[in-house]
N, C-alpha and C positions, 0 to 999 in steps of 0.2 A: 504494501499500499507507499501511496507516495501521494504527496501535491505539487499541481502545475501552478507557475504562479504567473500573471501576466499582470503588466500595466508601469510604471516610469516608477522603477523600483529603486530608492537612493540605500546602497550598502553602507557599511559600518563606515568607511575609505572614504566614504562621498562621490566615490564613481554611482554614477545609473547605470541600470540594465533595464531591459525590457524584457524578459523571462527570468527564472527559478527554476528549479526543481531540489524539492525537499522530501527529507525522510524524517519521520518522528520517531524516536525512543519514548514509547510509553515506558512509567513505573508507579506502582501502587505504594503511597506511604507506611510507613510500619503499621499504625492508626486503623488502614482502610479509608479514611475519610479522608484524602486528597488525590489525586493524580499528578503527578511527574509529566508536563511535556517538552521533549529536549528535541527539536528542531534542527537537524544540519543542512543546511542551504547549499547548494551547488549554482553551477552556472547552465548544467546541460543535466540530461539522463548519463547522457556519454560520459561526461566528468565525474560522475557516481560511481558509474561501471566500470572507470581506468581508476578508480581512488586519487583522485584529483583533491586537493585542499576545500573544505570550503568557507564559505562566504559570510559574512553577519551581516543580517538587519537589527537595529537597535531596539526596542522599547516591546519586543515577544518576553509575554509571562510566561513563567515554564508551570508555576504550581496553580491549580485549581481546584474547588471541593469536586465531591465525588460521590456518589447516593448512589451503589447500585441495585438498589431495588427501583427509580427510577432512568439511571442513567446507560442501565445493563451492564453486562457483563465483559462485553470486547472492551479494554481498555484502550488496543492499536486507536479501535476506531472515532472511539472518545476522545482520546487526544488527539486526533488527526480535526476530528470538528472542533475541536477550540482552538487549533492552531490555525485553522483556517477562519473561523469566526476572527479572531485576531487580527489576521493577513486582511480580511476585507471589509474591517474597519476601518484600518490605515487607507483604503482606495483602490486595492487589487482585486484581482478576478481570480479565483482560485479553483482550481478541478480538483475531486478528490480522486486518482488514477491508479489501476495496477490492484484492480479488488480479487 
């Protein structure tokens, strides 16, 4: 599962790109009440496939409250949807891919 992001995306370095590929690592907090969502951004899917270095976008929160009863048991899907929501709030177009 991955995210395909398009828009005028400003990286932490100040460079603006028009698309990024994102893989998200999900983890459950020890108490089970939060999900950690660590996004790894790449310039493209081929950059990911070739183990290229990641790039950074500022302002992405990585920890969010989680309730298994209402949010479901798939924390990877949950974390991708959470990162997608944050990126869309920044004005980017985001699609969940590779399902």
